[in-house]
Structure formats: structure tokens, C-alpha cells
C-alpha positions as CSV (number, residue, x, y, z in Angstrom):
1,M,20.0,44.4,1.9
2,Q,23.0,42.4,1.0
3,I,24.3,44.4,-1.9
4,R,28.1,44.5,-1.8
5,D,28.3,47.3,-4.4
6,A,26.6,49.7,-2.0
7,Y,29.7,49.7,0.3
8,A,32.5,52.1,0.1
9,P,35.9,50.6,-0.7
10,P,37.2,48.6,2.3
11,T,40.4,50.6,2.3
12,D,38.4,53.7,3.2
13,E,35.8,52.2,5.5
14,T,38.2,50.3,7.7
15,R,39.7,53.7,8.6
16,E,36.4,54.8,10.1
17,H,37.7,53.6,13.5
18,E,40.2,56.4,13.4
19,R,37.4,58.9,13.8
20,H,35.9,57.0,16.7
21,E,38.2,58.4,19.3
22,T,36.7,61.9,19.2
23,L,33.2,60.5,19.3
24,V,34.0,58.1,22.2
25,T,35.4,61.0,24.2
26,L,32.4,63.1,23.5
27,I,30.0,60.3,24.4
28,S,31.9,59.5,27.6
29,W,31.7,63.1,28.8
30,S,28.0,63.3,27.9
31,L,27.2,60.2,29.8
32,L,29.3,61.2,32.7
33,L,27.4,64.5,33.0
34,Q,24.1,62.6,32.7
35,A,25.1,60.2,35.4
36,I,26.1,63.1,37.8
37,V,22.8,64.9,37.2
38,L,20.8,61.6,37.6
39,A,22.7,60.8,40.8
40,S,22.1,64.3,42.2
41,N,18.4,64.1,41.5
42,G,18.1,60.7,43.0
43,L,19.8,61.9,46.2
44,I,17.5,64.9,46.4
45,C,14.4,62.7,45.9
46,L,15.7,60.2,48.5
47,L,15.9,63.1,51.0
48,L,12.3,64.2,50.1
49,A,11.1,60.6,50.5
50,L,12.6,60.6,54.0
51,H,10.3,63.5,54.9
52,V,12.3,66.7,55.2
53,K,10.8,68.5,58.1
54,S,11.4,72.1,56.9
55,R,8.7,73.0,54.4
56,S,11.0,75.8,53.0
57,L,13.8,73.3,52.5
58,A,11.5,70.7,50.9
59,S,10.2,73.4,48.5
60,Q,13.7,74.3,47.5
61,L,14.6,70.6,47.0
62,V,11.6,70.0,44.8
63,S,12.6,73.0,42.7
64,V,16.1,71.8,42.3
65,S,14.9,68.3,41.5
66,Q,12.7,69.7,38.6
67,T,15.7,71.7,37.3
68,L,17.9,68.6,37.3
69,A,15.2,66.6,35.6
70,D,15.0,69.3,32.8
71,L,18.8,69.5,32.6
72,H,19.0,65.7,32.2
73,S,16.4,65.8,29.4
74,L,18.5,68.3,27.5
75,L,21.7,66.4,28.1
76,F,20.0,63.2,27.0
77,M,18.7,64.7,23.7
78,A,22.1,66.2,23.0
79,G,23.9,62.9,23.8
80,I,21.8,61.0,21.3
81,V,23.5,62.7,18.3
82,P,27.1,61.5,18.9
83,F,25.9,58.1,20.1
84,A,23.9,57.6,16.9
85,I,26.8,58.8,14.7
86,F,29.1,56.4,16.5
87,L,26.8,53.4,15.9
88,V,26.4,54.3,12.2
89,R,30.1,54.6,11.7
90,A,30.7,51.4,13.6
91,N,28.3,49.6,11.3
92,K,30.1,50.9,8.2
93,T,33.4,49.7,9.6
94,A,32.1,46.3,10.5
95,R,30.6,45.9,7.0
96,A,34.0,46.6,5.5
97,F,35.6,44.0,7.9
98,V,33.4,41.2,6.7
99,Q,34.4,41.7,3.1
100,H,37.8,40.3,4.1
101,D,36.1,37.1,5.4
102,E,35.5,34.0,3.4
103,F,31.8,33.8,4.2
104,A,31.1,37.6,4.2
105,S,27.7,37.2,2.5
106,Y,26.4,35.4,5.6
107,A,27.6,37.9,8.2
108,P,24.7,39.0,10.5
109,V,25.9,42.6,10.3
110,L,24.8,42.8,6.6
111,Q,21.2,42.5,7.8
112,F,21.5,45.9,9.4
113,T,22.0,49.1,7.3
114,P,24.1,51.8,9.0
115,S,21.0,54.0,9.5
116,S,19.1,51.1,11.1
117,M,21.5,51.3,14.0
118,W,19.6,54.3,15.3
119,W,16.1,54.1,13.9
120,W,15.5,50.7,15.4
121,F,15.4,52.5,18.8
122,C,12.4,54.4,17.5
123,V,10.3,51.4,16.5
124,P,7.7,50.5,19.3
125,I,8.1,47.0,20.8
126,L,10.9,46.0,18.4
127,N,13.1,48.6,20.0
128,L,13.2,46.2,22.9
129,I,15.1,43.7,20.8
130,K,16.4,45.0,17.5
131,P,18.9,47.6,18.7
132,Y,20.6,44.9,20.8
133,D,20.7,42.5,17.8
134,A,22.2,45.3,15.6
135,V,25.0,46.1,18.0
136,C,25.7,42.4,18.6
137,A,26.1,42.0,14.8
138,V,28.6,44.9,14.6
139,W,30.4,43.5,17.7
140,S,30.7,40.1,16.2
141,A,32.0,41.4,12.9
142,S,34.6,43.5,14.6
143,R,36.2,40.7,16.6
144,P,40.0,40.7,16.2
145,R,41.3,37.5,14.6
146,T,45.0,37.2,15.6
147,R,45.5,39.4,18.7
148,D,43.5,40.2,21.8
149,A,40.8,38.0,20.3
150,H,38.6,38.2,23.4
151,V,38.4,42.0,23.9
152,H,35.5,41.7,26.4
153,D,32.6,39.4,25.6
154,Y,28.9,39.8,25.0
155,G,28.4,40.3,28.7
156,I,29.1,44.0,28.4
157,L,26.4,44.3,25.6
158,R,23.9,42.5,27.8
159,A,24.7,44.7,30.8
160,W,24.4,47.9,28.7
161,F,21.1,46.9,27.0
162,S,19.4,45.4,30.0
163,T,20.1,48.5,32.2
164,W,18.9,50.7,29.4
165,I,15.7,48.8,29.0
166,A,15.1,48.7,32.8
167,Y,15.7,52.5,32.9
168,W,13.4,53.1,30.0
169,L,10.6,50.9,31.5
170,I,10.7,52.5,34.9
171,S,10.7,56.0,33.2
172,Q,7.5,55.0,31.3
173,L,6.0,53.6,34.6
174,N,6.9,56.8,36.4
175,S,5.2,58.9,33.7
176,Y,2.0,56.9,33.8
177,I,1.4,56.7,37.5
178,A,3.2,59.8,38.7
179,Y,-0.1,61.5,39.7
180,E,-1.8,58.4,40.9
181,V,0.5,57.5,43.7
182,S,1.7,59.2,46.9
183,V,4.4,61.8,46.9
184,V,6.7,59.4,48.7
185,T,6.2,56.6,46.2
186,R,6.8,59.0,43.4
187,D,10.0,60.2,45.0
188,L,11.2,56.6,45.5
189,L,10.4,55.8,41.8
190,I,12.6,58.7,40.8
191,V,15.4,57.3,43.1
192,A,15.1,53.9,41.4
193,K,15.0,55.5,37.9
194,S,18.0,57.6,38.7
195,S,20.0,54.6,40.0
196,L,19.2,52.6,36.9
197,G,20.1,55.6,34.7
198,V,23.5,55.9,36.3
199,L,24.1,52.2,35.7
200,A,23.0,52.5,32.1
201,C,25.4,55.4,31.6
202,F,28.2,53.4,33.1
203,Y,27.7,50.4,30.9
204,A,27.1,52.5,27.8
205,V,30.5,54.1,28.2
206,R,32.1,50.6,28.7
207,M,30.3,49.3,25.6
208,V,31.3,52.2,23.4
209,R,34.9,52.1,24.5
210,A,35.1,48.3,24.1
211,L,33.6,48.4,20.6
212,A,35.9,51.1,19.5
213,K,38.9,49.1,20.8
214,R,37.7,45.9,19.0
215,Q,37.4,47.8,15.7
216,R,40.8,49.5,16.2
217,L,42.5,46.1,16.7
218,R,40.6,44.5,13.9
219,A,41.6,47.3,11.5
220,Q,45.2,46.7,12.3
221,E,44.8,43.2,10.9
222,V,43.1,44.1,7.6
């Protein structure tokens, strides 16, 4: 919807970036913990794939791996909340920014409501495209005009979303064929999944920090 009256006054919304810092810190720590857990689980599964000779040790490693998998699920679900809040607030801030532009009514960010920043992730098939488009629209609307104009480029967005999609796809594959392949193959799939998960965490942190910086610099110009 492109209804300008639905926005809060720009003087209020352009200050949303000031509350980003706490969220960015929380998201960064959440993703760091997830990366550590994923890396640990990947290492354990790699050891299992290499055939640990001691059955007792192998049994213990399997138990630890399952615990780490459960822990990551909890951390992932908890991390969704601050990440979603950040994207919603970033959208609101970007909408306020475009009101200061001459052709605001044509800004791509106006095609995405604040809430759509998170619920597009829940729509089958379209969640492979729309979340990226939504973040790109916010990214574009948040570009500083007169200073540090090139605060990163779209490369960081592509890296973040491509690693996330790769991680999601291999997770789905692992769920479907986990009990139809050999134990070694299953362990190697978990190693690949964990590696992609660590990369996705790394690029997600970079994306969040870069977007927060863009909006902070843009707000100083408004």
C-alpha cells in the first residue's frame, strides 16, 4: 500500500535507527552463539564420518551432537525475534527517509509494509525471493546522499541471502533423506549444513551492521 498518511511523522521515524544499536548487539551475539554451536556440531560429525574406532567414544559424540542440534534449534528460534524486530524498524525508518526525496511515491520500499519484512520468510516458494527484495528496498532507501555514499554495496546482501538459502535447502534435504542414506553420508551432510550455517551467520551479522550504519548516516542528513 502506498498511503502516506499511514506513516508516523518523519521526525519520529527517522530516529528509529537510534534504537538499532541494542538490537544489532543482541543479534550479533545470538548469531555468534549459533555459529559456535554449528561449528562444534560440524566438527563432531566430521570426526564421526572419519570412523571413530571406539564405540564408547562414538556413542558419546552422537549424544553431544544431538544436544548441540537441539541447542541450535533453541538459539535459532530465540534469534528470530530480534532479527524480525530489526527488519521491521529498518523498514519504518526507510519509509520515513523516502518522504524527503522528490520521487518518494515511486520508492520500492513502499511496496513492502513493515510487517512484510518478516512474514515473507514464511510464504512457501516466495520466501526464496521476496525477503531479499524487501531488504534490498530498505537498503536502497537508506543510502546516504552526501557522505560515505557507498557504505558497502549489494554484494553483502547477496552473500547473506545466498548463504541463508543454501543453508535452508541443505537442511531440508537432510531432513528428507536422513534415514535413507548411510550414517557416513548423513554425518557429511551435517558437516556441510553446519559450514553453510556458520557462513550464513557471518554474513547476517555483516548485513545487519551495514544496514544499521547506512540508516545512521542517512538520518544525520535528514
